[in-house]
N, C-alpha and C positions, 0 to 999 in steps of 0.2 A: 759127791759127798757134801754134806752140810754140817757146819759147825755153828753154834749159837752162843751168845754172851750169857753170862749168869743171869742178867735181868730177864732175858727172854725165857730161859729155862725155868726161872722162878715162877713165871706166869703159868706155865703148864704143869710143873712137877713139884713145886714146893708145897709143903703142908705146914702152916704156921701153928704154934701151940693152941691158939684159940679155936682152930678148926680140926684138931686131932681128936680121936676117940679110940676105943679099943680095936676097931676094924681099920682105922686110918691113922697110923702112927705119925708123929712129927717127923718131917723130912726137910733137910736143907739141900736144895738143888744146887748144882754147880754147872758152870759153863763148860762147853766142850762139844764132842761129837753128838750130833742130833740124829743123823741117819743118811741113807742114800735113796735116790729116786730114779725110777725108770718110767719114761712117758712115751706114749705113741699117739699120733693124731692123724686124722684123715680129713681132707677137705675136698668137696666135689660140687660141681655146678648143678643146680636144680632148674633154674630158669635164667633168663638174661641178667637180671639184677639180684638174684637170690643164690646164695651158696649154703650148703649144709656142711656140718662137721660132726665127727665122732672123735672122742678122746678117751684115753684110759691111762691111769697112773698106778704104779705099785711103789710103795715106800717101805724100805727095809730099815728097821731100828735095832737090830741085834748089835750089841756092843755099845749102845748109846751111853752117854755119861750118866744119865739118871735112870737107868734100867731098874735100879733098886727102889725107886719111888713107889709108894702105894698107889699113885695116880697113873703109873705106867701100865698099859693094858695089853698091847699086842706087839709082837715082833714084826709083823707084816700087815700093812693096811692097803686097801684098794679104793679107787674111785673111778667112776665112769661118767661121761657126759655126752650129750647129744644136743644139737641146736642148729640155728641158722642165722645168717647175716643177710639183711635186706639193704641193699645199697640204694639210697633215695636220690643221690645225685652223683654224677660223674663229670668231671671237668673235661672240656675238649683239649686242654693243654696237656701234653705228655711230659713226663720227666726226662731231662737230658742227663745222661751219665757221662 
């Protein structure tokens, strides 16, 4: 669960009078509950110094403090990623725990 200050919530959800119009009414955002997140990731070797990864995230915003803002759009959002990491150098020294 994520909570955010009023300053951060203002950035995303506040509509100041100079930016309001008939389709986007003035709105004063407040701090509080932002949402919850579920993330999954998978990392796998491709070659000796190259690893691939896949990731996915779902964010749930139902019940958020600023759900009534005209800038609030969706209750659930998704993101996916794919990539790789190429290790250019590896030290011979190993960490000692």
